[in-house]
N, CA, C and O atoms as a GROMACS GRO file, in nm:
protein
  544
    1MET      N    1  12.319  -3.530 -13.604
    1MET     CA    2  12.284  -3.394 -13.539
    1MET      C    3  12.331  -3.376 -13.406
    1MET      O    4  12.349  -3.263 -13.360
    2LEU      N    5  12.356  -3.495 -13.332
    2LEU     CA    6  12.411  -3.489 -13.204
    2LEU      C    7  12.546  -3.435 -13.197
    2LEU      O    8  12.587  -3.380 -13.095
    3TRP      N    9  12.627  -3.451 -13.315
    3TRP     CA   10  12.761  -3.394 -13.322
    3TRP      C   11  12.758  -3.244 -13.310
    3TRP      O   12  12.849  -3.191 -13.248
    4MET      N   13  12.667  -3.173 -13.361
    4MET     CA   14  12.643  -3.039 -13.355
    4MET      C   15  12.613  -2.986 -13.223
    4MET      O   16  12.656  -2.878 -13.186
    5LYS      N   17  12.534  -3.066 -13.147
    5LYS     CA   18  12.503  -3.036 -13.007
    5LYS      C   19  12.628  -3.060 -12.932
    5LYS      O   20  12.659  -2.976 -12.848
    6SER      N   21  12.700  -3.160 -12.951
    6SER     CA   22  12.824  -3.176 -12.879
    6SER      C   23  12.921  -3.074 -12.896
    6SER      O   24  12.984  -3.031 -12.800
    7LEU      N   25  12.940  -3.026 -13.027
    7LEU     CA   26  13.045  -2.924 -13.043
    7LEU      C   27  12.985  -2.786 -12.989
    7LEU      O   28  13.064  -2.702 -12.945
    8HIS      N   29  12.871  -2.764 -12.991
    8HIS     CA   30  12.807  -2.648 -12.929
    8HIS      C   31  12.836  -2.644 -12.780
    8HIS      O   32  12.874  -2.540 -12.726
    9ILE      N   33  12.820  -2.751 -12.720
    9ILE     CA   34  12.852  -2.764 -12.571
    9ILE      C   35  12.997  -2.750 -12.558
    9ILE      O   36  13.038  -2.665 -12.480
   10ILE      N   37  13.076  -2.818 -12.620
   10ILE     CA   38  13.231  -2.807 -12.603
   10ILE      C   39  13.277  -2.666 -12.619
   10ILE      O   40  13.357  -2.617 -12.538
   11PHE      N   41  13.228  -2.597 -12.721
   11PHE     CA   42  13.284  -2.455 -12.745
   11PHE      C   43  13.218  -2.355 -12.643
   11PHE      O   44  13.276  -2.252 -12.607
   12MET      N   45  13.092  -2.390 -12.599
   12MET     CA   46  13.039  -2.315 -12.487
   12MET      C   47  13.119  -2.318 -12.359
   12MET      O   48  13.144  -2.215 -12.296
   13VAL      N   49  13.156  -2.434 -12.323
   13VAL     CA   50  13.236  -2.455 -12.215
   13VAL      C   51  13.376  -2.383 -12.216
   13VAL      O   52  13.427  -2.330 -12.117
   14THR      N   53  13.433  -2.389 -12.350
   14THR     CA   54  13.561  -2.314 -12.371
   14THR      C   55  13.532  -2.159 -12.350
   14THR      O   56  13.598  -2.089 -12.273
   15TRP      N   57  13.428  -2.114 -12.425
   15TRP     CA   58  13.396  -1.968 -12.412
   15TRP      C   59  13.373  -1.926 -12.258
   15TRP      O   60  13.426  -1.826 -12.211
   16PHE      N   61  13.292  -2.007 -12.189
   16PHE     CA   62  13.277  -1.969 -12.046
   16PHE      C   63  13.388  -1.978 -11.961
   16PHE      O   64  13.398  -1.909 -11.860
   17ALA      N   65  13.476  -2.064 -11.997
   17ALA     CA   66  13.610  -2.077 -11.922
   17ALA      C   67  13.677  -1.938 -11.935
   17ALA      O   68  13.729  -1.887 -11.835
   18GLY      N   69  13.677  -1.881 -12.044
   18GLY     CA   70  13.741  -1.750 -12.067
   18GLY      C   71  13.662  -1.644 -12.004
   18GLY      O   72  13.719  -1.553 -11.943
   19LEU      N   73  13.530  -1.648 -12.016
   19LEU     CA   74  13.441  -1.543 -11.956
   19LEU      C   75  13.461  -1.548 -11.792
   19LEU      O   76  13.445  -1.446 -11.724
   20PHE      N   77  13.491  -1.657 -11.742
   20PHE     CA   78  13.492  -1.676 -11.598
   20PHE      C   79  13.643  -1.629 -11.553
   20PHE      O   80  13.657  -1.555 -11.456
   21TYR      N   81  13.752  -1.676 -11.629
   21TYR     CA   82  13.883  -1.650 -11.583
   21TYR      C   83  13.930  -1.512 -11.620
   21TYR      O   84  13.999  -1.454 -11.536
   22LEU      N   85  13.903  -1.450 -11.735
   22LEU     CA   86  13.963  -1.332 -11.772
   22LEU      C   87  13.929  -1.214 -11.666
   22LEU      O   88  14.017  -1.139 -11.625
   23PRO      N   89  13.806  -1.205 -11.629
   23PRO     CA   90  13.779  -1.096 -11.524
   23PRO      C   91  13.856  -1.126 -11.394
   23PRO      O   92  13.899  -1.040 -11.317
   24ARG      N   93  13.869  -1.256 -11.378
   24ARG     CA   94  13.954  -1.299 -11.249
   24ARG      C   95  14.094  -1.240 -11.268
   24ARG      O   96  14.147  -1.175 -11.177
   25LEU      N   97  14.149  -1.260 -11.376
   25LEU     CA   98  14.290  -1.202 -11.414
   25LEU      C   99  14.285  -1.048 -11.400
   25LEU      O  100  14.383  -0.987 -11.358
   26TYR      N  101  14.169  -0.984 -11.434
   26TYR     CA  102  14.171  -0.844 -11.417
   26TYR      C  103  14.169  -0.799 -11.263
   26TYR      O  104  14.224  -0.695 -11.227
   27VAL      N  105  14.106  -0.878 -11.182
   27VAL     CA  106  14.111  -0.858 -11.045
   27VAL      C  107  14.256  -0.856 -10.999
   27VAL      O  108  14.300  -0.762 -10.934
   28TYR      N  109  14.330  -0.961 -11.032
   28TYR     CA  110  14.473  -0.966 -10.983
   28TYR      C  111  14.558  -0.861 -11.055
   28TYR      O  112  14.651  -0.807 -10.995
   29HIS      N  113  14.532  -0.832 -11.174
   29HIS     CA  114  14.598  -0.726 -11.253
   29HIS      C  115  14.577  -0.591 -11.197
   29HIS      O  116  14.671  -0.512 -11.192
   30ALA      N  117  14.456  -0.559 -11.154
   30ALA     CA  118  14.425  -0.433 -11.083
   30ALA      C  119  14.507  -0.418 -10.949
   30ALA      O  120  14.542  -0.306 -10.911
   31GLU      N  121  14.537  -0.524 -10.883
   31GLU     CA  122  14.600  -0.537 -10.757
   31GLU      C  123  14.761  -0.525 -10.780
   31GLU      O  124  14.836  -0.487 -10.690
   32ALA      N  125  14.801  -0.559 -10.899
   32ALA     CA  126  14.948  -0.575 -10.924
   32ALA      C  127  15.009  -0.434 -10.913
   32ALA      O  128  14.948  -0.333 -10.950
   33LYS      N  129  15.126  -0.430 -10.863
   33LYS     CA  130  15.196  -0.302 -10.843
   33LYS      C  131  15.335  -0.299 -10.906
   33LYS      O  132  15.397  -0.193 -10.916
   34ASP      N  133  15.383  -0.414 -10.947
   34ASP     CA  134  15.517  -0.421 -11.009
   34ASP      C  135  15.506  -0.445 -11.161
   34ASP      O  136  15.418  -0.512 -11.214
   35LYS      N  137  15.607  -0.381 -11.227
   35LYS     CA  138  15.609  -0.393 -11.376
   35LYS      C  139  15.614  -0.537 -11.432
   35LYS      O  140  15.553  -0.560 -11.537
   36ILE      N  141  15.683  -0.637 -11.371
   36ILE     CA  142  15.692  -0.770 -11.410
   36ILE      C  143  15.541  -0.832 -11.408
   36ILE      O  144  15.494  -0.892 -11.504
   37SER      N  145  15.475  -0.810 -11.291
   37SER     CA  146  15.351  -0.868 -11.293
   37SER      C  147  15.251  -0.804 -11.393
   37SER      O  148  15.165  -0.867 -11.454
   38ASP      N  149  15.272  -0.681 -11.402
   38ASP     CA  150  15.187  -0.595 -11.498
   38ASP      C  151  15.204  -0.666 -11.643
   38ASP      O  152  15.104  -0.700 -11.706
   39GLU      N  153  15.323  -0.684 -11.690
   39GLU     CA  154  15.350  -0.738 -11.814
   39GLU      C  155  15.309  -0.886 -11.828
   39GLU      O  156  15.252  -0.926 -11.929
   40ARG      N  157  15.335  -0.960 -11.732
   40ARG     CA  158  15.288  -1.093 -11.723
   40ARG      C  159  15.127  -1.108 -11.753
   40ARG      O  160  15.078  -1.184 -11.837
   41PHE      N  161  15.054  -1.019 -11.665
   41PHE     CA  162  14.917  -1.024 -11.676
   41PHE      C  163  14.864  -0.981 -11.816
   41PHE      O  164  14.766  -1.036 -11.867
   42LYS      N  165  14.931  -0.882 -11.874
   42LYS     CA  166  14.892  -0.837 -12.017
   42LYS      C  167  14.909  -0.962 -12.117
   42LYS      O  168  14.822  -0.983 -12.202
   43VAL      N  169  15.012  -1.036 -12.108
   43VAL     CA  170  15.040  -1.154 -12.200
   43VAL      C  171  14.927  -1.253 -12.173
   43VAL      O  172  14.861  -1.301 -12.266
   44MET      N  173  14.906  -1.284 -12.043
   44MET     CA  174  14.803  -1.388 -12.008
   44MET      C  175  14.665  -1.345 -12.055
   44MET      O  176  14.596  -1.425 -12.119
   45GLU      N  177  14.621  -1.220 -12.026
   45GLU     CA  178  14.487  -1.176 -12.072
   45GLU      C  179  14.476  -1.179 -12.231
   45GLU      O  180  14.376  -1.228 -12.282
   46ARG      N  181  14.576  -1.126 -12.308
   46ARG     CA  182  14.581  -1.136 -12.445
   46ARG      C  183  14.559  -1.270 -12.504
   46ARG      O  184  14.473  -1.289 -12.590
   47LYS      N  185  14.634  -1.361 -12.460
   47LYS     CA  186  14.641  -1.500 -12.502
   47LYS      C  187  14.506  -1.568 -12.469
   47LYS      O  188  14.454  -1.645 -12.549
   48LEU      N  189  14.449  -1.538 -12.344
   48LEU     CA  190  14.318  -1.608 -12.316
   48LEU      C  191  14.204  -1.542 -12.404
   48LEU      O  192  14.116  -1.611 -12.455
   49PHE      N  193  14.211  -1.407 -12.418
   49PHE     CA  194  14.101  -1.361 -12.492
   49PHE      C  195  14.101  -1.397 -12.651
   49PHE      O  196  14.000  -1.433 -12.710
   50TYR      N  197  14.231  -1.381 -12.713
   50TYR     CA  198  14.234  -1.405 -12.849
   50TYR      C  199  14.249  -1.558 -12.880
   50TYR      O  200  14.202  -1.604 -12.985
   51GLY      N  201  14.310  -1.633 -12.794
   51GLY     CA  202  14.344  -1.777 -12.827
   51GLY      C  203  14.242  -1.867 -12.794
   51GLY      O  204  14.224  -1.967 -12.863
   52ILE      N  205  14.163  -1.840 -12.681
   52ILE     CA  206  14.074  -1.932 -12.624
   52ILE      C  207  13.926  -1.890 -12.630
   52ILE      O  208  13.836  -1.958 -12.681
   53MET      N  209  13.911  -1.764 -12.569
   53MET     CA  210  13.776  -1.714 -12.542
   53MET      C  211  13.703  -1.668 -12.666
   53MET      O  212  13.589  -1.709 -12.687
   54THR      N  213  13.763  -1.587 -12.745
   54THR     CA  214  13.692  -1.541 -12.873
   54THR      C  215  13.673  -1.665 -12.967
   54THR      O  216  13.560  -1.685 -13.012
   55PRO      N  217  13.778  -1.752 -13.003
   55PRO     CA  218  13.726  -1.860 -13.076
   55PRO      C  219  13.617  -1.950 -13.021
   55PRO      O  220  13.541  -2.008 -13.099
   56GLY      N  221  13.606  -1.962 -12.894
   56GLY     CA  222  13.509  -2.045 -12.830
   56GLY      C  223  13.371  -1.967 -12.851
   56GLY      O  224  13.270  -2.027 -12.887
   57GLY      N  225  13.371  -1.836 -12.829
   57GLY     CA  226  13.249  -1.767 -12.841
   57GLY      C  227  13.195  -1.781 -12.991
   57GLY      O  228  13.076  -1.802 -13.014
   58ILE      N  229  13.285  -1.769 -13.082
   58ILE     CA  230  13.246  -1.766 -13.232
   58ILE      C  231  13.180  -1.903 -13.256
   58ILE      O  232  13.065  -1.910 -13.300
   59LEU      N  233  13.250  -2.006 -13.228
   59LEU     CA  234  13.212  -2.153 -13.246
   59LEU      C  235  13.092  -2.181 -13.170
   59LEU      O  236  13.016  -2.264 -13.219
   60THR      N  237  13.061  -2.127 -13.059
   60THR     CA  238  12.942  -2.157 -12.982
   60THR      C  239  12.828  -2.100 -13.058
   60THR      O  240  12.724  -2.165 -13.076
   61ILE      N  241  12.846  -1.980 -13.105
   61ILE     CA  242  12.730  -1.916 -13.180
   61ILE      C  243  12.713  -1.991 -13.314
   61ILE      O  244  12.601  -2.011 -13.359
   62PHE      N  245  12.818  -2.030 -13.375
   62PHE     CA  246  12.803  -2.087 -13.508
   62PHE      C  247  12.722  -2.216 -13.495
   62PHE      O  248  12.623  -2.234 -13.565
   63PHE      N  249  12.767  -2.309 -13.400
   63PHE     CA  250  12.710  -2.440 -13.392
   63PHE      C  251  12.572  -2.412 -13.321
   63PHE      O  252  12.487  -2.498 -13.344
   64GLY      N  253  12.535  -2.318 -13.246
   64GLY     CA  254  12.415  -2.284 -13.196
   64GLY      C  255  12.305  -2.252 -13.310
   64GLY      O  256  12.192  -2.299 -13.312
   65LEU      N  257  12.358  -2.167 -13.403
   65LEU     CA  258  12.279  -2.138 -13.525
   65LEU      C  259  12.251  -2.251 -13.610
   65LEU      O  260  12.144  -2.258 -13.671
   66LEU      N  261  12.350  -2.350 -13.619
   66LEU     CA  262  12.322  -2.466 -13.696
   66LEU      C  263  12.225  -2.542 -13.628
   66LEU      O  264  12.135  -2.592 -13.696
   67LEU      N  265  12.228  -2.561 -13.492
   67LEU     CA  266  12.113  -2.640 -13.428
   67LEU      C  267  11.979  -2.568 -13.439
   67LEU      O  268  11.875  -2.635 -13.442
   68ILE      N  269  11.977  -2.430 -13.445
   68ILE     CA  270  11.841  -2.372 -13.464
   68ILE      C  271  11.788  -2.404 -13.597
   68ILE      O  272  11.669  -2.434 -13.609
   69ILE      N  273  11.869  -2.398 -13.702
   69ILE     CA  274  11.832  -2.422 -13.843
   69ILE      C  275  11.788  -2.567 -13.855
   69ILE      O  276  11.681  -2.602 -13.904
   70ASN      N  277  11.881  -2.648 -13.807
   70ASN     CA  278  11.863  -2.798 -13.845
   70ASN      C  279  11.753  -2.866 -13.754
   70ASN      O  280  11.687  -2.959 -13.801
   71TYR      N  281  11.733  -2.827 -13.632
   71TYR     CA  282  11.638  -2.886 -13.546
   71TYR      C  283  11.507  -2.800 -13.538
   71TYR      O  284  11.410  -2.840 -13.474
   72ASP      N  285  11.507  -2.690 -13.597
   72ASP     CA  286  11.384  -2.603 -13.607
   72ASP      C  287  11.327  -2.581 -13.467
   72ASP      O  288  11.210  -2.603 -13.435
   73TYR      N  289  11.430  -2.533 -13.382
   73TYR     CA  290  11.388  -2.497 -13.243
   73TYR      C  291  11.300  -2.380 -13.253
   73TYR      O  292  11.319  -2.292 -13.338
   74GLN      N  293  11.196  -2.377 -13.160
   74GLN     CA  294  11.112  -2.264 -13.153
   74GLN      C  295  11.076  -2.237 -13.007
   74GLN      O  296  11.120  -2.311 -12.919
   75GLY      N  297  10.997  -2.131 -12.978
   75GLY     CA  298  10.946  -2.118 -12.841
   75GLY      C  299  11.002  -1.994 -12.780
   75GLY      O  300  11.101  -1.940 -12.829
   76VAL      N  301  10.946  -1.951 -12.681
   76VAL     CA  302  10.987  -1.830 -12.609
   76VAL      C  303  11.115  -1.846 -12.540
   76VAL      O  304  11.195  -1.754 -12.526
   77TRP      N  305  11.135  -1.971 -12.495
   77TRP     CA  306  11.268  -2.010 -12.421
   77TRP      C  307  11.389  -1.971 -12.509
   77TRP      O  308  11.487  -1.910 -12.467
   78LEU      N  309  11.369  -2.016 -12.646
   78LEU     CA  310  11.472  -1.977 -12.739
   78LEU      C  311  11.503  -1.832 -12.747
   78LEU      O  312  11.619  -1.790 -12.746
   79THR      N  313  11.390  -1.753 -12.756
   79THR     CA  314  11.399  -1.615 -12.767
   79THR      C  315  11.481  -1.557 -12.642
   79THR      O  316  11.573  -1.477 -12.660
   80TYR      N  317  11.445  -1.600 -12.519
   80TYR     CA  318  11.516  -1.566 -12.404
   80TYR      C  319  11.661  -1.605 -12.412
   80TYR      O  320  11.751  -1.524 -12.389
   81LYS      N  321  11.681  -1.726 -12.445
   81LYS     CA  322  11.817  -1.771 -12.465
   81LYS      C  323  11.907  -1.682 -12.558
   81LYS      O  324  12.019  -1.643 -12.525
   82LEU      N  325  11.849  -1.656 -12.669
   82LEU     CA  326  11.925  -1.570 -12.769
   82LEU      C  327  11.954  -1.440 -12.703
   82LEU      O  328  12.065  -1.389 -12.714
   83ILE      N  329  11.858  -1.385 -12.636
   83ILE     CA  330  11.876  -1.246 -12.570
   83ILE      C  331  11.994  -1.253 -12.474
   83ILE      O  332  12.082  -1.168 -12.471
   84LEU      N  333  11.989  -1.373 -12.390
   84LEU     CA  334  12.119  -1.386 -12.303
   84LEU      C  335  12.253  -1.407 -12.375
   84LEU      O  336  12.359  -1.366 -12.328
   85VAL      N  337  12.242  -1.467 -12.481
   85VAL     CA  338  12.359  -1.491 -12.555
   85VAL      C  339  12.399  -1.358 -12.628
   85VAL      O  340  12.518  -1.340 -12.654
   86ALA      N  341  12.317  -1.276 -12.658
   86ALA     CA  342  12.346  -1.140 -12.712
   86ALA      C  343  12.410  -1.058 -12.595
   86ALA      O  344  12.509  -0.987 -12.617
   87LEU      N  345  12.356  -1.066 -12.478
   87LEU     CA  346  12.420  -1.001 -12.362
   87LEU      C  347  12.557  -1.052 -12.325
   87LEU      O  348  12.644  -0.983 -12.272
   88LEU      N  349  12.572  -1.180 -12.358
   88LEU     CA  350  12.716  -1.237 -12.336
   88LEU      C  351  12.809  -1.190 -12.432
   88LEU      O  352  12.927  -1.174 -12.400
   89VAL      N  353  12.765  -1.166 -12.554
   89VAL     CA  354  12.850  -1.103 -12.660
   89VAL      C  355  12.890  -0.956 -12.624
   89VAL      O  356  13.002  -0.911 -12.648
   90ILE      N  357  12.796  -0.889 -12.568
   90ILE     CA  358  12.820  -0.753 -12.519
   90ILE      C  359  12.924  -0.752 -12.413
   90ILE      O  360  13.017  -0.672 -12.415
   91TYR      N  361  12.906  -0.857 -12.307
   91TYR     CA  362  13.000  -0.872 -12.206
   91TYR      C  363  13.132  -0.917 -12.261
   91TYR      O  364  13.235  -0.878 -12.205
   92HIS      N  365  13.138  -0.991 -12.360
   92HIS     CA  366  13.267  -1.028 -12.426
   92HIS      C  367  13.332  -0.901 -12.475
   92HIS      O  368  13.453  -0.885 -12.459
   93PHE      N  369  13.262  -0.814 -12.532
   93PHE     CA  370  13.326  -0.689 -12.592
   93PHE      C  371  13.364  -0.593 -12.478
   93PHE      O  372  13.454  -0.513 -12.500
   94TYR      N  373  13.306  -0.596 -12.364
   94TYR     CA  374  13.348  -0.527 -12.252
   94TYR      C  375  13.471  -0.574 -12.198
   94TYR      O  376  13.554  -0.494 -12.154
   95CYS      N  377  13.491  -0.708 -12.196
   95CYS     CA  378  13.621  -0.771 -12.165
   95CYS      C  379  13.727  -0.723 -12.252
   95CYS      O  380  13.838  -0.692 -12.208
   96LEU      N  381  13.695  -0.717 -12.375
   96LEU     CA  382  13.800  -0.652 -12.476
   96LEU      C  383  13.827  -0.501 -12.433
   96LEU      O  384  13.942  -0.456 -12.427
   97LYS      N  385  13.726  -0.434 -12.406
   97LYS     CA  386  13.758  -0.292 -12.365
   97LYS      C  387  13.846  -0.290 -12.249
   97LYS      O  388  13.945  -0.216 -12.252
   98TYR      N  389  13.820  -0.372 -12.133
   98TYR     CA  390  13.901  -0.367 -12.019
   98TYR      C  391  14.044  -0.425 -12.062
   98TYR      O  392  14.145  -0.377 -12.009
   99LEU      N  393  14.054  -0.510 -12.142
   99LEU     CA  394  14.186  -0.569 -12.189
   99LEU      C  395  14.273  -0.462 -12.249
   99LEU      O  396  14.394  -0.452 -12.227
  100ASN      N  397  14.199  -0.379 -12.330
  100ASN     CA  398  14.277  -0.265 -12.393
  100ASN      C  399  14.304  -0.154 -12.291
  100ASN      O  400  14.401  -0.081 -12.311
  101LEU      N  401  14.228  -0.136 -12.187
  101LEU     CA  402  14.258  -0.043 -12.088
  101LEU      C  403  14.383  -0.077 -12.010
  101LEU      O  404  14.466   0.009 -11.981
  102PHE      N  405  14.398  -0.213 -11.973
  102PHE     CA  406  14.522  -0.260 -11.915
  102PHE      C  407  14.641  -0.251 -12.003
  102PHE      O  408  14.753  -0.213 -11.966
  103LYS      N  409  14.606  -0.292 -12.126
  103LYS     CA  410  14.719  -0.289 -12.239
  103LYS      C  411  14.785  -0.158 -12.240
  103LYS      O  412  14.908  -0.153 -12.234
  104ASN      N  413  14.709  -0.045 -12.245
  104ASN     CA  414  14.748   0.083 -12.262
  104ASN      C  415  14.771   0.149 -12.130
  104ASN      O  416  14.787   0.271 -12.132
  105ASN      N  417  14.776   0.083 -12.011
  105ASN     CA  418  14.798   0.137 -11.882
  105ASN      C  419  14.701   0.246 -11.845
  105ASN      O  420  14.735   0.344 -11.777
  106MET      N  421  14.584   0.228 -11.890
  106MET     CA  422  14.472   0.322 -11.854
  106MET      C  423  14.364   0.269 -11.774
  106MET      O  424  14.259   0.332 -11.766
  107ASN      N  425  14.381   0.144 -11.706
  107ASN     CA  426  14.278   0.105 -11.626
  107ASN      C  427  14.260   0.202 -11.497
  107ASN      O  428  14.353   0.248 -11.432
  108ASN      N  429  14.124   0.224 -11.472
  108ASN     CA  430  14.094   0.310 -11.359
  108ASN      C  431  13.995   0.246 -11.271
  108ASN      O  432  13.930   0.311 -11.190
  109HIS      N  433  13.982   0.111 -11.288
  109HIS     CA  434  13.884   0.037 -11.202
  109HIS      C  435  13.959  -0.034 -11.091
  109HIS      O  436  14.075  -0.073 -11.109
  110SER      N  437  13.897  -0.050 -10.981
  110SER     CA  438  13.949  -0.140 -10.881
  110SER      C  439  13.936  -0.279 -10.882
  110SER      O  440  13.856  -0.328 -10.961
  111HIS      N  441  14.005  -0.354 -10.803
  111HIS     CA  442  13.982  -0.497 -10.808
  111HIS      C  443  13.846  -0.531 -10.755
  111HIS      O  444  13.797  -0.641 -10.779
  112VAL      N  445  13.784  -0.440 -10.683
  112VAL     CA  446  13.644  -0.483 -10.638
  112VAL      C  447  13.547  -0.468 -10.752
  112VAL      O  448  13.453  -0.547 -10.763
  113PHE      N  449  13.566  -0.364 -10.842
  113PHE     CA  450  13.492  -0.362 -10.966
  113PHE      C  451  13.493  -0.477 -11.046
  113PHE      O  452  13.389  -0.522 -11.094
  114TYR      N  453  13.619  -0.536 -11.067
  114TYR     CA  454  13.639  -0.656 -11.146
  114TYR      C  455  13.586  -0.784 -11.077
  114TYR      O  456  13.551  -0.883 -11.142
  115ARG      N  457  13.581  -0.777 -10.938
  115ARG     CA  458  13.516  -0.892 -10.868
  115ARG      C  459  13.370  -0.887 -10.892
  115ARG      O  460  13.308  -0.994 -10.890
  116ILE      N  461  13.310  -0.779 -10.914
  116ILE     CA  462  13.155  -0.775 -10.927
  116ILE      C  463  13.134  -0.809 -11.084
  116ILE      O  464  13.040  -0.875 -11.127
  117PHE      N  465  13.226  -0.757 -11.153
  117PHE     CA  466  13.212  -0.774 -11.313
  117PHE      C  467  13.226  -0.931 -11.336
  117PHE      O  468  13.162  -0.986 -11.426
  118ASN      N  469  13.302  -0.992 -11.264
  118ASN     CA  470  13.329  -1.139 -11.280
  118ASN      C  471  13.210  -1.227 -11.245
  118ASN      O  472  13.204  -1.345 -11.280
  119GLU      N  473  13.113  -1.165 -11.173
  119GLU     CA  474  12.992  -1.249 -11.144
  119GLU      C  475  12.880  -1.262 -11.256
  119GLU      O  476  12.797  -1.353 -11.259
  120ILE      N  477  12.891  -1.154 -11.348
  120ILE     CA  478  12.784  -1.155 -11.448
  120ILE      C  479  12.779  -1.275 -11.530
  120ILE      O  480  12.664  -1.314 -11.551
  121PRO      N  481  12.874  -1.347 -11.584
  121PRO     CA  482  12.865  -1.469 -11.662
  121PRO      C  483  12.804  -1.584 -11.582
  121PRO      O  484  12.729  -1.666 -11.634
  122VAL      N  485  12.839  -1.587 -11.455
  122VAL     CA  486  12.776  -1.691 -11.377
  122VAL      C  487  12.624  -1.685 -11.375
  122VAL      O  488  12.558  -1.788 -11.389
  123ILE      N  489  12.568  -1.566 -11.358
  123ILE     CA  490  12.425  -1.550 -11.356
  123ILE      C  491  12.369  -1.583 -11.488
  123ILE      O  492  12.265  -1.648 -11.497
  124MET      N  493  12.435  -1.541 -11.595
  124MET     CA  494  12.388  -1.576 -11.732
  124MET      C  495  12.393  -1.727 -11.759
  124MET      O  496  12.303  -1.786 -11.819
  125LEU      N  497  12.499  -1.783 -11.715
  125LEU     CA  498  12.516  -1.943 -11.738
  125LEU      C  499  12.397  -2.009 -11.673
  125LEU      O  500  12.327  -2.089 -11.734
  126ILE      N  501  12.376  -1.972 -11.545
  126ILE     CA  502  12.260  -2.042 -11.482
  126ILE      C  503  12.130  -2.023 -11.532
  126ILE      O  504  12.047  -2.114 -11.527
  127ALA      N  505  12.102  -1.900 -11.586
  127ALA     CA  506  11.975  -1.874 -11.652
  127ALA      C  507  11.963  -1.961 -11.785
  127ALA      O  508  11.862  -2.026 -11.813
  128ILE      N  509  12.075  -1.953 -11.863
  128ILE     CA  510  12.075  -2.030 -11.981
  128ILE      C  511  12.056  -2.175 -11.970
  128ILE      O  512  11.991  -2.238 -12.054
  129ILE      N  513  12.111  -2.230 -11.868
  129ILE     CA  514  12.101  -2.384 -11.844
  129ILE      C  515  11.952  -2.401 -11.796
  129ILE      O  516  11.891  -2.496 -11.846
  130PHE      N  517  11.893  -2.330 -11.717
  130PHE     CA  518  11.756  -2.359 -11.676
  130PHE      C  519  11.666  -2.337 -11.809
  130PHE      O  520  11.573  -2.415 -11.832
  131LEU      N  521  11.692  -2.239 -11.890
  131LEU     CA  522  11.609  -2.213 -12.006
  131LEU      C  523  11.616  -2.339 -12.090
  131LEU      O  524  11.508  -2.386 -12.129
  132VAL      N  525  11.729  -2.400 -12.122
  132VAL     CA  526  11.753  -2.507 -12.213
  132VAL      C  527  11.691  -2.638 -12.146
  132VAL      O  528  11.627  -2.720 -12.212
  133ILE      N  529  11.714  -2.648 -12.018
  133ILE     CA  530  11.658  -2.776 -11.951
  133ILE      C  531  11.510  -2.779 -11.953
  133ILE      O  532  11.448  -2.875 -12.001
  134TYR      N  533  11.450  -2.672 -11.898
  134TYR     CA  534  11.301  -2.667 -11.882
  134TYR      C  535  11.223  -2.610 -11.980
  134TYR      O  536  11.101  -2.626 -11.978
  135LYS      N  537  11.284  -2.538 -12.077
  135LYS     CA  538  11.209  -2.484 -12.193
  135LYS      C  539  11.082  -2.424 -12.156
  135LYS      O  540  10.986  -2.466 -12.220
  136PRO      N  541  11.060  -2.334 -12.067
  136PRO     CA  542  10.930  -2.276 -12.021
  136PRO      C  543  10.850  -2.219 -12.144
  136PRO      O  544  10.740  -2.167 -12.127
   0.00000   0.00000   0.00000
């Protein structure tokens, strides 16, 4: 059963790497003024979202569900954690929305907006870690 926990953590780290870095790319992309940079950011964002972040998120949830089923986890802490994971999935889809805005040259948000947007997964990660460790 520890292999499930290990894979859950590995893919969670992968997912969060994308959740942290993609909005940071949006910050730089929103500041970019030249066509070469614009195209470079589009490629980087697409590869990060579809190649690393999305598979990491799917596999994190998959192994998390296996852990719930096999370890019979219970308690209010798990309910709160699942709510936070659901919010992260929503955040993930917002990342996709912004990816498509940049892709279609329709972004109307400033780099400041993306700097604030970039902080959301940090708060979620801290909350999830405390829930898992302390299980209130």
